[in-house]
C-alpha positions in Angstrom: 6.5 4.2 25.4 2.9 5.0 25.3 0.3 3.4 27.4 -2.5 2.5 25.5 -2.6 3.4 21.4 -5.9 3.3 19.6 -5.9 1.5 16.2 -7.9 4.3 14.0 -8.3 0.9 11.5 -9.8 -2.7 10.2 -8.4 -5.9 9.1 -5.4 -7.2 8.8 -3.2 -4.3 9.6 -5.6 -3.4 12.8 -4.3 -7.2 13.7 -0.7 -6.1 12.6 -0.3 -3.5 14.7 -2.0 -4.3 17.8 0.5 -7.8 17.9 3.1 -5.2 17.5 1.6 -3.3 20.1 1.4 -6.6 22.6 4.7 -7.2 22.0 5.7 -4.0 23.3 3.8 -4.2 26.2 1.6 -1.6 25.4 -2.4 -1.5 25.2 -4.7 -1.8 22.4 -8.1 0.1 21.9 -10.1 -1.7 18.5 -12.6 0.6 16.9 -15.2 -1.2 15.0 -18.4 -0.9 13.0 -21.6 -2.8 13.5 -20.2 -5.1 10.7 -17.4 -5.3 12.6 -18.5 -6.6 15.9 -17.1 -10.2 15.9 -13.7 -9.3 13.7 -10.3 -10.9 14.8 -9.1 -7.3 15.8 -12.0 -6.5 18.5 -11.1 -9.7 19.5 -7.3 -9.3 19.9 -7.4 -6.0 21.7 -7.6 -5.0 25.4 -10.2 -2.9 24.5 -12.9 -1.9 21.7 -15.3 0.7 21.1 -18.1 0.9 18.2 -17.5 4.0 16.3 -20.8 3.9 14.2 -22.3 1.5 11.3 -21.3 -0.4 8.7 -20.2 2.4 6.0 -17.1 3.7 6.4 -18.1 7.2 6.7 -19.7 6.6 9.2 -17.4 4.7 10.8 -14.2 4.3 10.2 -13.5 8.2 8.1 -15.7 9.5 10.8 -12.9 12.1 12.2 -15.5 12.9 15.5 -16.4 9.6 16.4 -12.5 8.3 16.3 -11.1 11.0 18.1 -14.2 10.4 20.9 -13.1 6.8 20.9 -9.4 8.1 21.8 -10.4 10.4 24.4 -12.9 8.2 26.5 -11.1 5.2 26.2 -7.8 6.6 27.5 -5.5 6.2 24.7 -2.5 8.4 24.7 -1.8 7.7 20.7 -3.3 6.9 18.3 -2.1 4.2 15.1 -3.7 4.6 11.7 -2.8 1.6 10.0 -3.2 1.8 6.1 -5.8 3.6 4.4 -8.8 5.2 5.8 -7.1 7.8 7.8 -3.7 7.3 7.6 -2.3 9.5 5.1 -5.2 12.0 6.2 -3.1 15.4 7.4 -6.5 16.4 9.0 -6.7 13.8 11.1 -3.3 14.2 12.1 -3.3 17.5 13.3 -6.5 16.8 15.3 -5.0 14.7 17.3 -2.3 16.2 18.3 -5.1 19.3 19.3 -6.4 16.4 21.7 -2.7 15.5 22.8 -2.7 12.2 21.1 0.4 11.2 19.5 -0.2 10.3 15.8 2.0 7.6 14.8 3.4 8.7 11.4 4.9 11.8 10.0 3.7 14.9 11.1 0.8 17.0 9.5 3.0 18.4 6.8 4.6 16.0 5.1 1.0 14.1 5.1 0.1 17.4 3.2 3.2 17.2 1.0 2.4 13.3 0.2 -0.8 14.1 -0.3 -1.0 16.1 -3.2 1.3 14.1 -5.7 1.8 17.3 -7.2 3.2 18.7 -4.2 5.9 16.0 -3.7 6.8 15.4 -7.4 7.7 19.1 -7.1 9.4 18.1 -3.9 11.4 15.4 -5.8 13.0 17.7 -7.9 13.9 20.4 -5.3 15.7 17.4 -3.7 17.4 16.9 -7.1 15.8 13.1 -7.4 14.7 12.7 -11.2 11.0 13.0 -12.1 8.4 12.7 -14.9 7.0 15.9 -17.0 3.4 16.6 -15.0 1.1 19.5 -16.3 1.5 22.8 -14.9 -1.8 23.3 -14.1 -4.6 21.0 -12.0 -6.7 20.0 -13.9 -10.7 20.9 -13.2 -12.2 20.8 -16.3 -11.5 19.0 -20.3 -10.7 22.1 -22.1 -7.6 22.6 -19.4 -6.6 19.1 -19.7 -6.6 19.4 -23.4 -4.7 22.5 -23.1 -2.3 20.7 -20.8 -1.5 17.6 -23.1 -0.8 19.3 -25.9 1.9 20.6 -23.8 3.0 17.4 -22.6 2.4 15.1 -25.5 1.4 11.4 -25.5 1.2 8.9 -23.7 0.3 10.1 -20.4 -1.5 9.3 -17.2 -4.1 10.8 -16.2 -4.2 11.1 -12.3 -5.9 11.8 -9.2 -4.4 14.9 -7.3 -5.4 13.2 -3.8 -4.9 9.7 -5.3 -3.9 6.5 -4.8 -4.8 2.9 -4.8 -5.0 3.4 -8.4 -8.1 5.2 -8.0 -8.4 7.7 -10.3 -5.9 6.4 -12.7 -6.7 6.3 -16.5 -3.6 6.1 -19.9 -4.5 8.3 -22.2 -2.7 7.0 -25.7 -4.6 9.2 -27.7 -6.7 12.5 -27.2 -10.1 10.8 -28.0 -8.8 9.1 -24.8 -8.8 12.1 -22.8 -11.8 13.5 -24.1 -13.6 9.6 -22.5 -11.7 9.3 -19.5 -11.8 13.0 -17.8 -15.1 12.8 -16.7 -14.8 9.2 -15.6 -11.6 9.6 -13.8 -12.7 12.5 -12.3 -16.0 11.1 -10.7 -13.6 8.6 -9.1 -11.3 10.8 -7.7 -14.3 12.6 -6.2 -16.2 9.4 -5.0 -12.5 8.2 -2.9 -10.6 11.0 -2.4 -13.5 14.1 -2.1 -11.4 15.9 -4.6 -11.9 16.2 -8.3 -8.9 17.7 -8.9 -6.6 15.8 -11.8 -3.4 15.8 -13.0 -1.2 14.5 -15.9 2.1 12.8 -16.3 4.0 11.7 -18.8 3.6 7.7 -19.2 6.6 5.5 -19.5 6.1 2.4 -21.0 7.5 -0.6 -20.0 8.7 -0.1 -16.8 9.2 -1.8 -13.3 7.4 -0.5 -10.2 10.3 -0.4 -7.7 9.8 1.2 -4.0 12.2 1.9 -1.1 11.2 1.3 2.5 12.2 4.5 4.7 12.6 5.1 7.9 13.6 8.4 9.8 13.8 9.6 13.3 14.7 13.4 14.4 18.7 12.9 13.2 18.9 10.7 10.1 17.0 8.7 7.6 17.6 4.8 6.6 16.8 2.5 4.1 15.0 -1.3 4.4 15.6 -1.8 0.6 13.6 -2.5 -2.7 10.3 -4.2 -3.3 9.3 -4.6 -6.4 5.5 -4.1 -7.2 5.2 -4.2 -10.8 2.7 -6.9 -10.5 -0.9 -4.9 -10.8 -3.6 -5.1 -12.5 -6.0 -2.0 -12.9 -2.7 -0.2 -11.3 -3.4 -2.0 -7.6 -0.7 -3.9 -6.3 -1.0 -8.2 -6.7 2.4 -9.5 -5.9 5.6 -7.7 -3.9 8.7 -9.4 -3.7 12.4 -8.0 -1.6 14.8 -7.6 -3.2 14.2 -6.5 -6.9 15.2 -9.6 -9.0 17.4 -8.4 -11.6 18.7 -5.2 -10.3 22.1 -4.6 -10.7 24.1 -3.8 -7.5 24.6 -0.2 -8.8 21.0 0.4 -9.3 20.1 -0.6 -6.2 22.3 1.9 -4.5 21.3 4.6 -6.6 17.6 4.3 -6.3 18.1 4.1 -2.4 20.4 6.7 -2.2 17.6 8.9 -4.0 15.0 7.5 -2.2 17.5 8.4 1.4 17.8 11.9 -0.1 14.4 12.8 -1.3 13.4 11.7 2.8 16.1 14.2 4.6 15.5 16.8 2.2 12.4 16.2 3.9 13.2 15.9 7.2 11.1 12.6 7.2 10.4 11.0 10.5 8.9 7.5 11.2 7.6 4.7 8.3 7.4 5.3 4.6 7.9 4.4 1.7 9.4 6.7 -1.8 8.0 5.1 -5.2 10.1 4.8 -8.3 9.4 3.7 -12.3 12.3 2.1 -13.1 13.2 1.6 -17.4 15.3 -0.6 -19.3 17.9 1.4 -19.4 18.1 1.7 -15.7 17.2 5.0 -15.4 14.2 5.7 -12.8 12.0 8.6 -11.7 10.1 9.2 -8.5 6.3 8.5 -8.5 4.8 9.0 -5.2 5.4 9.3 -1.4 3.4 6.9 0.8 3.5 8.6 3.8 2.5 5.1 5.7 3.0 1.6 6.6 2.4 -0.1 3.6 0.5 -3.3 2.8 3.1 -5.1 1.6 5.8 -4.0 4.6 6.3 -7.9 5.4 8.3 -8.6 2.9 10.9 -6.4 3.8 10.7 -7.5 7.3 11.1 -11.4 6.4 14.4 -9.9 4.7 15.8 -7.9 6.5 14.4 -9.1 10.5 13.0 -5.6 11.2 9.8 -5.6 12.8 8.5 -1.9 11.3 5.8 -1.6 13.1 7.3 -1.8 16.1 9.9 1.4 14.7 6.8 3.0 13.8 5.4 3.4 18.0 8.8 4.1 19.0 9.8 6.3 16.7 6.2 8.4 17.6 7.1 7.7 21.5 10.1 9.8 20.9 12.6 7.2 20.7 15.7 6.9 18.1 15.7 4.3 15.5 16.7 1.1 16.7 19.0 0.4 14.3 21.5 2.2 11.4 22.3 1.9 7.7 25.0 -0.1 8.6 23.6 -2.6 10.8 20.8 -3.6 8.0 21.6 -7.1 6.1 19.5 -8.4 3.6 19.2 -12.4 3.6 17.6 -14.5 1.2 14.4 -13.8 -0.8 10.5 -12.4 -0.3 7.6 -12.9 -2.0 3.9 -11.4 -1.1 0.4 -12.8 -2.6 -2.7 -11.1 -1.8 -5.1 -13.2 -1.4 -8.7 -11.3 -2.5 -12.7 -12.0 -2.7 -12.9 -11.1 -5.9 -15.1 -12.7 -9.0 -12.9 -13.4 -12.3 -16.4 -14.5 -13.8 -17.7 -11.4 -13.3 -15.2 -8.7 -15.0 -13.1 -9.3 -11.3 -15.8 -7.7 -9.0 -15.7 -7.8 -5.3 -17.8 -10.0 -3.8 -19.0 -10.5 -0.3 -21.3 -13.1 1.9 -20.4 -16.1 4.1 -17.2 -17.5 3.6 -17.6 -21.8 4.4 -13.8 -22.5 4.7 -11.0 -21.0 5.3 -7.4 -22.8 5.6 -4.2 -20.9 5.8 -1.3 -22.2 4.9 1.8 -23.0 7.0 5.3 -24.6 7.5 8.8 -23.0 7.2 9.2 -19.7 5.5 5.7 -19.0 5.1 3.7 -16.5 7.0 0.2 -15.5 6.7 -1.6 -11.6 7.6 -5.2 -12.1 7.7 -8.4 -11.1 10.0 -10.5 -14.0 8.2 -11.3 -17.4 9.8 -13.8 -19.7 8.5 -17.5 -19.1 9.1 -17.4 -15.7 8.7 -19.0 -12.8 6.9 -16.8 -10.7 4.4 -18.3 -7.5 4.1 -19.4 -5.4 1.3 -18.7 -2.2 2.8 -15.0 -2.5 2.7 -11.7 -3.5 1.1 -11.8 -7.6 -0.3 -8.5 -8.3 1.0 -8.7 -11.7 3.0 -4.9 -12.2 3.3 -1.2 -11.9 2.9 0.6 -14.8 2.1 4.3 -13.9 2.3 6.5 -16.8 1.7 10.8 -16.5 2.7 13.4 -19.0 0.8 17.3 -18.8 1.1 17.1 -17.5 -2.6 14.3 -16.4 -5.2 14.2 -19.7 -6.4 13.3 -21.2 -2.9 10.8 -18.1 -2.1 8.8 -19.0 -5.6 8.6 -22.5 -4.7 7.3 -22.2 -1.2 4.8 -19.6 -2.3 3.5 -22.2 -5.2 3.0 -25.0 -2.5 1.5 -22.5 0.0 -0.6 -21.0 -2.4 -2.1 -24.7 -2.9 -2.2 -25.1 -0.4 -5.0 -22.1 0.9 -8.6 -23.1 0.8 -11.2 -20.7 0.6 -15.1 -21.9 0.2 -18.0 -20.0 -0.8 -16.4 -17.4 -2.5 -14.8 -16.9 -4.9 -11.2 -15.4 -5.1 -7.8 -14.6 -7.2 -6.1 -17.5 -6.2 -5.8 -19.3 -9.1 -4.8 -16.2 -10.9 -2.1 -15.8 -8.8 -0.8 -19.3 -9.5 -0.8 -18.8 -13.3 1.5 -15.5 -12.3 4.0 -17.6 -10.6 4.1 -20.3 -13.3 4.6 -17.9 -15.8 8.0 -17.3 -17.7 8.2 -14.0 -17.6 7.6 -13.8 -13.7 10.0 -16.7 -13.3 12.5 -14.8 -15.2 11.8 -11.4 -13.3 11.2 -9.6 -16.3 7.5 -8.4 -15.2 6.7 -4.7 -15.9 3.8 -2.7 -15.9 2.8 -3.9 -19.4 3.1 -7.0 -19.2 0.6 -9.5 -19.1 0.9 -10.2 -15.7 -1.4 -7.0 -15.4 -3.2 -5.4 -17.5 -3.6 -8.2 -19.8 -4.9 -11.9 -19.6 -2.2 -14.0 -18.7 -1.8 -17.3 -21.2 -4.0 -20.2 -20.3 -7.0 -17.8 -18.8 -10.2 -18.6 -20.7 -12.0 -15.7 -21.9 -14.3 -15.4 -18.3 -10.9 -14.5 -16.6 -10.2 -11.6 -18.6 -10.4 -9.0 -16.1 
């Protein structure tokens, strides 16, 4: 096992990793920007190192500064968390050059996961169903128009190095492509330093189902699936496990496909294989997330498996502590993301001083957060404040607990999406487990929301 792990991240995921390390008896090193000098992850860690000013490119995305912090603090491993450098193949390779164990998959796997076209081809090589895509990198509008004529409408325009919903645009007609291509390209360049785009066949009325996997040097196993269909602007809002209204045969087929794909890649450590599922029960590979996911707690709640501890142990050269037969799913879990955003201003992220931050508790409630009252929410980073994860003996009870927990949650000083989340949980479509990516729970406003809430 490692002696000292540096966490190359911030926020609730850094807190989550620090706690896992503490339970394993591993010392931790927090890195922080000047904007985060008083952050919870800094206070919880055994050691801390400032790596630069507030803007992420000057601190959390500054690879030389992160590596220097690890070397100078005596760390023997780095956990990248989620976001920032978490899927950066070059960063993982640099860690190896400095004899720092990277707590995640290999640089080769990260390179495949970070290139959406390469990941789709890897799925096809593993005989896993995938949607038709453009055959060329779309570096200009004319190439995109030529590829769209071959692929057909409707389509989804995506960033090759994309993630988090950035660089994605729906293309329903050719006019959409002309208008959205430069916007998507600019967003991809800004977010990923890579403007390349590609087109993928767009399916309507589908669900977003993802499978949590763990792999060691001998095998890959599945920890079951999550339904992440409630999204706004291609970003997940509510996740749950197990997926509702999924028959056992389809559930097994999706899990088996994820495992087959990961085994073909000789995947090592934690990851998520994501799919689109249509109304006929057919599913298609979407992408590989080669890191810990923000929504991993719902899987932990129903399986009792600490995924972050498994990550750390696997990176230290240990075998999986579990096998496929030993995994049992109990009850149902739902995660709601509390985000600082202004529904009166087109859901724009907000920042400033919080004057109150009261988290819920009680049986079946887990809150992953890095926030507290009288704390400034920085404009430099993601506006996620907390994840409220609720467990129940079945989906009905998990919903009841989630509603109670969200009602109990208190944030003052900044607007949040709490009211929106409660409306989703009360909507007939969600209660019946029928949410899709095109449902009123995602891009369109819910009934009962005033026009000013129509994000």
